[in-house]
ZADO-1210 file (C-alpha; in nm, 4 decimals, padded with zeros to 6 digits):
<atoms>
<atom x="00.2736" y="07.3605" z="09.1700" code="MET" pos="1"/>
<atom x="00.0917" y="07.3739" z="08.8019" code="ALA" pos="2"/>
<atom x="00.0195" y="07.6930" z="08.6971" code="ASP" pos="3"/>
<atom x="-00.3679" y="07.6920" z="08.6436" code="PRO" pos="4"/>
<atom x="-00.3441" y="07.9209" z="08.3582" code="ASN" pos="5"/>
<atom x="-00.1523" y="07.6918" z="08.1415" code="ARG" pos="6"/>
<atom x="-00.3506" y="07.5451" z="07.8545" code="PRO" pos="7"/>
<atom x="-00.4065" y="07.1345" z="07.8725" code="VAL" pos="8"/>
<atom x="-00.2305" y="06.9407" z="07.6494" code="THR" pos="9"/>
<atom x="-00.2600" y="06.5765" z="07.5689" code="GLY" pos="10"/>
<atom x="-00.5442" y="06.3274" z="07.4758" code="TYR" pos="11"/>
<atom x="-00.8840" y="06.4042" z="07.6280" code="PRO" pos="12"/>
<atom x="-00.9843" y="06.1284" z="07.8685" code="ALA" pos="13"/>
<atom x="-01.1952" y="05.8321" z="07.7322" code="ALA" pos="14"/>
<atom x="-01.5412" y="05.8732" z="07.8053" code="ALA" pos="15"/>
<atom x="-01.7091" y="05.6766" z="07.9963" code="ALA" pos="16"/>
<atom x="-01.9501" y="05.3838" z="07.8862" code="PRO" pos="17"/>
<atom x="-02.3181" y="05.4301" z="07.8654" code="PRO" pos="18"/>
<atom x="-02.5009" y="05.3029" z="08.1862" code="PRO" pos="19"/>
<atom x="-02.6438" y="05.0008" z="08.1864" code="ASN" pos="20"/>
<atom x="-02.9991" y="04.9363" z="08.2581" code="HIS" pos="21"/>
<atom x="-02.9244" y="04.6495" z="08.4852" code="ASN" pos="22"/>
<atom x="-02.7122" y="04.8620" z="08.6977" code="GLY" pos="23"/>
<atom x="-02.3904" y="04.6834" z="08.5644" code="TYR" pos="24"/>
<atom x="-02.1250" y="04.8910" z="08.3775" code="PRO" pos="25"/>
<atom x="-02.1076" y="04.7857" z="07.9766" code="SER" pos="26"/>
<atom x="-01.8421" y="04.5751" z="07.8500" code="ALA" pos="27"/>
<atom x="-01.5686" y="04.7481" z="07.6940" code="GLN" pos="28"/>
<atom x="-01.5825" y="04.6556" z="07.2773" code="PRO" pos="29"/>
<atom x="-01.3134" y="04.4054" z="07.1900" code="PRO" pos="30"/>
<atom x="-01.0004" y="04.5287" z="07.0351" code="PRO" pos="31"/>
<atom x="-00.9510" y="04.5235" z="06.6724" code="PRO" pos="32"/>
<atom x="-00.8156" y="04.1775" z="06.5475" code="ALA" pos="33"/>
<atom x="-00.4706" y="04.1841" z="06.4267" code="THR" pos="34"/>
<atom x="-00.4292" y="03.8270" z="06.2936" code="ALA" pos="35"/>
<atom x="-00.6305" y="03.5560" z="06.0962" code="TYR" pos="36"/>
<atom x="-00.9090" y="03.3719" z="06.2519" code="PRO" pos="37"/>
<atom x="-00.7494" y="03.0638" z="06.1331" code="TYR" pos="38"/>
<atom x="-00.4207" y="02.9399" z="06.0505" code="ALA" pos="39"/>
<atom x="-00.2682" y="03.0780" z="05.6957" code="ALA" pos="40"/>
<atom x="-00.2624" y="02.7726" z="05.4138" code="PRO" pos="41"/>
<atom x="00.0983" y="02.6471" z="05.3630" code="PRO" pos="42"/>
<atom x="00.3252" y="02.7483" z="05.0765" code="TYR" pos="43"/>
<atom x="00.3978" y="02.5006" z="04.8206" code="TYR" pos="44"/>
<atom x="00.6588" y="02.5292" z="04.5344" code="ASN" pos="45"/>
<atom x="00.4513" y="02.4690" z="04.2169" code="ASN" pos="46"/>
<atom x="00.7821" y="02.4284" z="04.0031" code="TYR" pos="47"/>
<atom x="00.9429" y="02.0745" z="03.9346" code="PRO" pos="48"/>
<atom x="01.2609" y="01.9527" z="04.0123" code="TYR" pos="49"/>
<atom x="01.4445" y="01.9150" z="03.6769" code="PRO" pos="50"/>
<atom x="01.4985" y="01.5510" z="03.5612" code="ASP" pos="51"/>
<atom x="01.8609" y="01.4842" z="03.5719" code="PRO" pos="52"/>
<atom x="01.8294" y="01.1714" z="03.3131" code="TYR" pos="53"/>
<atom x="01.6169" y="01.3803" z="03.0862" code="ALA" pos="54"/>
<atom x="01.9242" y="01.5040" z="02.8601" code="ALA" pos="55"/>
<atom x="02.0692" y="01.1296" z="02.8063" code="GLN" pos="56"/>
<atom x="01.7264" y="00.9960" z="02.7181" code="ARG" pos="57"/>
<atom x="01.6922" y="01.2619" z="02.4298" code="ASN" pos="58"/>
<atom x="02.0568" y="01.1864" z="02.3496" code="THR" pos="59"/>
<atom x="01.9871" y="00.8322" z="02.3294" code="PHE" pos="60"/>
<atom x="01.6782" y="00.8556" z="02.1005" code="LEU" pos="61"/>
<atom x="01.8373" y="01.1065" z="01.8973" code="ARG" pos="62"/>
<atom x="02.1337" y="00.8544" z="01.8604" code="ARG" pos="63"/>
<atom x="01.9019" y="00.5647" z="01.7709" code="VAL" pos="64"/>
<atom x="01.7031" y="00.8053" z="01.4918" code="ILE" pos="65"/>
<atom x="02.0214" y="00.8665" z="01.3439" code="ALA" pos="66"/>
<atom x="02.1310" y="00.5081" z="01.3156" code="ILE" pos="67"/>
<atom x="01.8317" y="00.3967" z="01.1830" code="LEU" pos="68"/>
<atom x="01.8640" y="00.6602" z="00.9196" code="VAL" pos="69"/>
<atom x="02.1930" y="00.5911" z="00.8370" code="ALA" pos="70"/>
<atom x="02.1123" y="00.2207" z="00.8042" code="SER" pos="71"/>
<atom x="01.8314" y="00.3021" z="00.5691" code="THR" pos="72"/>
<atom x="02.0137" y="00.5056" z="00.3197" code="ILE" pos="73"/>
<atom x="02.3132" y="00.2917" z="00.3176" code="ILE" pos="74"/>
<atom x="02.1199" y="-00.0247" z="00.2756" code="THR" pos="75"/>
<atom x="01.9005" y="00.1951" z="-00.0398" code="GLY" pos="76"/>
<atom x="02.2440" y="00.2938" z="-00.1605" code="THR" pos="77"/>
<atom x="02.3972" y="-00.0162" z="-00.1658" code="ILE" pos="78"/>
<atom x="02.0848" y="-00.2277" z="-00.3570" code="LEU" pos="79"/>
<atom x="02.0789" y="00.0527" z="-00.6127" code="PHE" pos="80"/>
<atom x="02.4229" y="00.0313" z="-00.6880" code="VAL" pos="81"/>
<atom x="02.3895" y="-00.3380" z="-00.7335" code="ILE" pos="82"/>
<atom x="02.0511" y="-00.2882" z="-00.9600" code="TRP" pos="83"/>
<atom x="02.2581" y="-00.0246" z="-01.1854" code="ILE" pos="84"/>
<atom x="02.5627" y="-00.2904" z="-01.2073" code="VAL" pos="85"/>
<atom x="02.3529" y="-00.5846" z="-01.3098" code="ILE" pos="86"/>
<atom x="02.1035" y="-00.3829" z="-01.5764" code="LEU" pos="87"/>
<atom x="01.7941" y="-00.5991" z="-01.5219" code="PRO" pos="88"/>
<atom x="01.5985" y="-00.6063" z="-01.8604" code="ARG" pos="89"/>
<atom x="01.2026" y="-00.7187" z="-01.8537" code="ILE" pos="90"/>
<atom x="01.1769" y="-01.0428" z="-02.0159" code="PRO" pos="91"/>
<atom x="01.0182" y="-01.0990" z="-02.3657" code="GLU" pos="92"/>
<atom x="00.7459" y="-01.2670" z="-02.4394" code="PHE" pos="93"/>
<atom x="00.5893" y="-01.4112" z="-02.8295" code="GLN" pos="94"/>
<atom x="00.3201" y="-01.6001" z="-02.9249" code="VAL" pos="95"/>
<atom x="00.4438" y="-01.8669" z="-03.1629" code="ASP" pos="96"/>
<atom x="00.0912" y="-02.0504" z="-03.2535" code="SER" pos="97"/>
<atom x="-00.2802" y="-02.0191" z="-03.1545" code="LEU" pos="98"/>
<atom x="-00.5207" y="-02.3069" z="-03.2819" code="SER" pos="99"/>
<atom x="-00.9008" y="-02.3053" z="-03.1881" code="VAL" pos="100"/>
<atom x="-01.1143" y="-02.6685" z="-03.2489" code="SER" pos="101"/>
<atom x="-01.4405" y="-02.7819" z="-03.1794" code="ASN" pos="102"/>
<atom x="-01.5620" y="-02.4264" z="-03.1819" code="LEU" pos="103"/>
<atom x="-01.9917" y="-02.3823" z="-03.1293" code="ASN" pos="104"/>
<atom x="-02.1353" y="-02.0683" z="-03.0917" code="LEU" pos="105"/>
<atom x="-02.4908" y="-02.1468" z="-02.9902" code="SER" pos="106"/>
<atom x="-02.7972" y="-01.9375" z="-02.7677" code="ASN" pos="107"/>
<atom x="-02.4914" y="-01.7225" z="-02.6115" code="SER" pos="108"/>
<atom x="-02.3195" y="-02.0595" z="-02.5240" code="LEU" pos="109"/>
<atom x="-01.9794" y="-02.1247" z="-02.6193" code="ILE" pos="110"/>
<atom x="-01.8108" y="-02.4455" z="-02.6869" code="THR" pos="111"/>
<atom x="-01.4199" y="-02.4620" z="-02.7845" code="ALA" pos="112"/>
<atom x="-01.0842" y="-02.5649" z="-02.7373" code="ASN" pos="113"/>
<atom x="-00.7720" y="-02.3381" z="-02.7634" code="TRP" pos="114"/>
<atom x="-00.4072" y="-02.4319" z="-02.7837" code="ASP" pos="115"/>
<atom x="-00.1322" y="-02.1346" z="-02.7151" code="LEU" pos="116"/>
<atom x="00.2260" y="-02.1932" z="-02.7757" code="ARG" pos="117"/>
<atom x="00.4199" y="-01.9038" z="-02.6552" code="PHE" pos="118"/>
<atom x="00.8238" y="-01.8596" z="-02.6149" code="THR" pos="119"/>
<atom x="00.9765" y="-01.6544" z="-02.3202" code="ALA" pos="120"/>
<atom x="01.2849" y="-01.5106" z="-02.3547" code="ARG" pos="121"/>
<atom x="01.5455" y="-01.3681" z="-02.0670" code="ASN" pos="122"/>
<atom x="01.7627" y="-01.1053" z="-02.2398" code="PRO" pos="123"/>
<atom x="01.9765" y="-01.0486" z="-01.9177" code="ASN" pos="124"/>
<atom x="02.3387" y="-01.1984" z="-01.8929" code="LYS" pos="125"/>
<atom x="02.3404" y="-01.1786" z="-01.4990" code="LYS" pos="126"/>
<atom x="02.0031" y="-01.2657" z="-01.3861" code="LEU" pos="127"/>
<atom x="01.8338" y="-01.5931" z="-01.3677" code="THR" pos="128"/>
<atom x="01.4520" y="-01.5833" z="-01.3568" code="LEU" pos="129"/>
<atom x="01.1995" y="-01.8635" z="-01.2043" code="TYR" pos="130"/>
<atom x="00.8406" y="-01.8316" z="-01.2660" code="TYR" pos="131"/>
<atom x="00.5851" y="-01.9454" z="-01.0549" code="ASP" pos="132"/>
<atom x="00.1755" y="-01.9075" z="-01.0430" code="GLU" pos="133"/>
<atom x="00.1372" y="-01.8179" z="-01.3880" code="ILE" pos="134"/>
<atom x="-00.1951" y="-01.7340" z="-01.4549" code="ALA" pos="135"/>
<atom x="-00.3545" y="-01.7265" z="-01.8045" code="ALA" pos="136"/>
<atom x="-00.6914" y="-01.6427" z="-01.9691" code="ALA" pos="137"/>
<atom x="-00.8148" y="-01.6063" z="-02.3376" code="ILE" pos="138"/>
<atom x="-01.0719" y="-01.3354" z="-02.4193" code="PHE" pos="139"/>
<atom x="-01.3007" y="-01.1832" z="-02.6529" code="TYR" pos="140"/>
<atom x="-01.2170" y="-00.8330" z="-02.6349" code="ASP" pos="141"/>
<atom x="-01.2575" y="-00.7659" z="-02.2673" code="SER" pos="142"/>
<atom x="-01.4628" y="-01.0887" z="-02.2061" code="LEU" pos="143"/>
<atom x="-01.2884" y="-01.3673" z="-02.0654" code="SER" pos="144"/>
<atom x="-01.3992" y="-01.6839" z="-02.1914" code="ILE" pos="145"/>
<atom x="-01.1754" y="-01.9593" z="-02.0364" code="ALA" pos="146"/>
<atom x="-00.8801" y="-01.9463" z="-01.8098" code="ASP" pos="147"/>
<atom x="-00.5902" y="-02.1683" z="-01.6772" code="THR" pos="148"/>
<atom x="-00.2842" y="-02.2304" z="-01.5135" code="THR" pos="149"/>
<atom x="00.0964" y="-02.2832" z="-01.6476" code="VAL" pos="150"/>
<atom x="00.3478" y="-02.4757" z="-01.4910" code="PRO" pos="151"/>
<atom x="00.6078" y="-02.2795" z="-01.3418" code="PRO" pos="152"/>
<atom x="00.9594" y="-02.2699" z="-01.5253" code="PHE" pos="153"/>
<atom x="01.2942" y="-02.1863" z="-01.4730" code="PHE" pos="154"/>
<atom x="01.4982" y="-01.9234" z="-01.7029" code="MET" pos="155"/>
<atom x="01.8705" y="-01.9220" z="-01.7425" code="ASP" pos="156"/>
<atom x="02.0847" y="-01.6336" z="-01.8247" code="ARG" pos="157"/>
<atom x="02.0416" y="-01.4861" z="-02.2227" code="VAL" pos="158"/>
<atom x="01.8163" y="-01.7852" z="-02.2450" code="ASN" pos="159"/>
<atom x="01.4644" y="-01.8958" z="-02.3594" code="GLU" pos="160"/>
<atom x="01.2266" y="-02.1483" z="-02.3538" code="THR" pos="161"/>
<atom x="00.8482" y="-02.2332" z="-02.4934" code="SER" pos="162"/>
<atom x="00.5576" y="-02.3693" z="-02.3218" code="GLN" pos="163"/>
<atom x="00.2278" y="-02.4654" z="-02.4232" code="GLU" pos="164"/>
<atom x="-00.1118" y="-02.3729" z="-02.2859" code="VAL" pos="165"/>
<atom x="-00.4429" y="-02.5187" z="-02.3463" code="ARG" pos="166"/>
<atom x="-00.7639" y="-02.3159" z="-02.2427" code="PHE" pos="167"/>
<atom x="-01.1427" y="-02.5316" z="-02.2597" code="VAL" pos="168"/>
<atom x="-01.4774" y="-02.3515" z="-02.2561" code="ALA" pos="169"/>
<atom x="-01.7660" y="-02.5871" z="-02.2292" code="SER" pos="170"/>
<atom x="-02.1052" y="-02.4377" z="-02.2946" code="GLY" pos="171"/>
<atom x="-01.9871" y="-02.1339" z="-02.1261" code="ALA" pos="172"/>
<atom x="-02.2041" y="-01.8357" z="-02.1247" code="TYR" pos="173"/>
<atom x="-02.1050" y="-01.4923" z="-02.3222" code="VAL" pos="174"/>
<atom x="-02.2798" y="-01.1934" z="-02.3242" code="GLU" pos="175"/>
<atom x="-02.5004" y="-01.0545" z="-02.6245" code="LYS" pos="176"/>
<atom x="-02.2669" y="-00.8099" z="-02.7443" code="TRP" pos="177"/>
<atom x="-01.9956" y="-01.0751" z="-02.7447" code="ALA" pos="178"/>
<atom x="-02.1923" y="-01.3658" z="-02.9034" code="PHE" pos="179"/>
<atom x="-02.3106" y="-01.1354" z="-03.1709" code="GLU" pos="180"/>
<atom x="-01.9667" y="-00.9862" z="-03.1923" code="GLY" pos="181"/>
<atom x="-01.8100" y="-01.3373" z="-03.2910" code="MET" pos="182"/>
<atom x="-02.0483" y="-01.4356" z="-03.5172" code="GLY" pos="183"/>
<atom x="-02.0104" y="-01.0951" z="-03.7512" code="LYS" pos="184"/>
<atom x="-01.6327" y="-01.1593" z="-03.7506" code="GLU" pos="185"/>
<atom x="-01.6680" y="-01.5024" z="-03.8606" code="ARG" pos="186"/>
<atom x="-01.9369" y="-01.4261" z="-04.1198" code="ALA" pos="187"/>
<atom x="-01.7368" y="-01.0943" z="-04.2909" code="GLU" pos="188"/>
<atom x="-01.3692" y="-01.2072" z="-04.1994" code="LYS" pos="189"/>
<atom x="-01.3816" y="-01.5475" z="-04.1802" code="ALA" pos="190"/>
<atom x="-01.1781" y="-01.4848" z="-03.8685" code="SER" pos="191"/>
<atom x="-01.2183" y="-01.4223" z="-03.4979" code="VAL" pos="192"/>
<atom x="-00.9855" y="-01.2056" z="-03.2919" code="ARG" pos="193"/>
<atom x="-00.8821" y="-01.3191" z="-02.9410" code="PHE" pos="194"/>
<atom x="-00.6671" y="-01.1993" z="-02.6789" code="ASN" pos="195"/>
<atom x="-00.4244" y="-01.3429" z="-02.4404" code="VAL" pos="196"/>
<atom x="-00.3479" y="-01.2143" z="-02.0726" code="ARG" pos="197"/>
<atom x="-00.0980" y="-01.3677" z="-01.8207" code="MET" pos="198"/>
<atom x="00.0106" y="-01.2706" z="-01.4852" code="VAL" pos="199"/>
<atom x="00.3101" y="-01.4610" z="-01.3431" code="ALA" pos="200"/>
<atom x="00.5168" y="-01.3986" z="-01.0367" code="ARG" pos="201"/>
<atom x="00.8975" y="-01.3836" z="-01.1365" code="VAL" pos="202"/>
<atom x="01.1823" y="-01.3830" z="-00.9458" code="SER" pos="203"/>
<atom x="01.5097" y="-01.2502" z="-01.0385" code="PHE" pos="204"/>
<atom x="01.8394" y="-01.3547" z="-00.9090" code="LYS" pos="205"/>
<atom x="02.2401" y="-01.3129" z="-00.9880" code="ALA" pos="206"/>
<atom x="02.4599" y="-01.5155" z="-00.7705" code="GLY" pos="207"/>
<atom x="02.3913" y="-01.5049" z="-00.3969" code="ALA" pos="208"/>
<atom x="02.1822" y="-01.1801" z="-00.4738" code="TRP" pos="209"/>
<atom x="01.8103" y="-01.2140" z="-00.5015" code="ARG" pos="210"/>
<atom x="01.5900" y="-00.9387" z="-00.5795" code="ALA" pos="211"/>
<atom x="01.2230" y="-00.9590" z="-00.4376" code="ARG" pos="212"/>
<atom x="00.9664" y="-01.1201" z="-00.6378" code="ARG" pos="213"/>
<atom x="00.7614" y="-00.9330" z="-00.8577" code="ARG" pos="214"/>
<atom x="00.4330" y="-00.9855" z="-01.0894" code="TYR" pos="215"/>
<atom x="00.4827" y="-00.9717" z="-01.4530" code="LEU" pos="216"/>
<atom x="00.1828" y="-00.8840" z="-01.6811" code="ARG" pos="217"/>
<atom x="00.1924" y="-01.0277" z="-02.0407" code="VAL" pos="218"/>
<atom x="-00.0797" y="-00.8846" z="-02.2974" code="TYR" pos="219"/>
<atom x="-00.0991" y="-01.0500" z="-02.6258" code="CYS" pos="220"/>
<atom x="-00.3705" y="-00.9054" z="-02.8430" code="GLY" pos="221"/>
<atom x="-00.5581" y="-00.9195" z="-03.1468" code="ASP" pos="222"/>
<atom x="-00.4424" y="-01.2818" z="-03.2211" code="LEU" pos="223"/>
<atom x="-00.7051" y="-01.3571" z="-03.5371" code="SER" pos="224"/>
<atom x="-00.7738" y="-01.7044" z="-03.5851" code="VAL" pos="225"/>
<atom x="-00.8987" y="-01.8313" z="-03.9373" code="GLY" pos="226"/>
<atom x="-01.2373" y="-02.0189" z="-03.8557" code="VAL" pos="227"/>
<atom x="-01.5144" y="-01.9375" z="-04.0897" code="ALA" pos="228"/>
<atom x="-01.9060" y="-02.0094" z="-04.0019" code="LEU" pos="229"/>
<atom x="-01.9038" y="-02.3283" z="-04.1613" code="ASN" pos="230"/>
<atom x="-01.5999" y="-02.4479" z="-03.9606" code="LYS" pos="231"/>
<atom x="-01.5062" y="-02.5360" z="-03.5687" code="SER" pos="232"/>
<atom x="-01.1293" y="-02.5151" z="-03.6153" code="SER" pos="233"/>
<atom x="-00.8696" y="-02.2732" z="-03.7276" code="GLY" pos="234"/>
<atom x="-00.5466" y="-02.1209" z="-03.6682" code="ASN" pos="235"/>
<atom x="-00.3713" y="-01.8031" z="-03.6041" code="LEU" pos="236"/>
<atom x="-00.3005" y="-01.6076" z="-03.8743" code="LEU" pos="237"/>
<atom x="-00.0158" y="-01.3670" z="-03.9739" code="GLY" pos="238"/>
<atom x="00.2380" y="-01.5856" z="-03.7964" code="GLY" pos="239"/>
<atom x="00.3904" y="-01.5097" z="-03.4559" code="GLN" pos="240"/>
<atom x="00.3185" y="-01.1993" z="-03.2510" code="ARG" pos="241"/>
<atom x="00.5008" y="-00.9882" z="-02.9882" code="GLN" pos="242"/>
<atom x="00.3459" y="-00.9632" z="-02.6568" code="CYS" pos="243"/>
<atom x="00.3355" y="-00.6477" z="-02.4375" code="GLY" pos="244"/>
<atom x="00.5190" y="-00.7270" z="-02.1154" code="VAL" pos="245"/>
<atom x="00.5188" y="-00.4905" z="-01.8027" code="GLY" pos="246"/>
<atom x="00.5970" y="-00.5279" z="-01.4049" code="LEU" pos="247"/>
</atoms>
């Protein structure tokens, strides 16, 4: 039999729910939630799997680049050695004669014929030269008066050839400063200074080796032609003239 004087141990009894006004006992509150109200999202692995062929592709690409670089260096070295061994030299040009005929200056118009003879020299001992697409023009100072083309020609090693060119102007307009300048030179010096310019595409060849085509620029300046005011024709003064040549 339990001792009535022993203190009560344990939890107190739960209180009864308050009575409901409609005579029914109140419903017990639901237990606290212990789970998600919906299913948890699935887990995804965001780390991509390694590509087993990536290393092979990178190695192949590096090899291709290395081969291209090596080929370029080897080709350039071979061409440079060939160029040094051959020792190419720039061709030489010289004006042999220049004459003017039927010269007429009137009302800023010029009519005249110029006959030019020049000599081209190939100083190379191992290279032959071929000229094509040769354009030539005659100038007064910086003003172009007439232009023409020169027939293509071939030059053997250590060789020279002469060519004749004719320029024709028929009632060509010249600017006022050029018209007055030519008239002043004729009155004071009984001559007129002309310039000749040529641009030619030339090919260098040594046996089976052929360099790429290059454009050759020729400038022959201060070509004084004796033609006084009372004359319509004249010839080059001072003899032959060397021309400047550049690639």
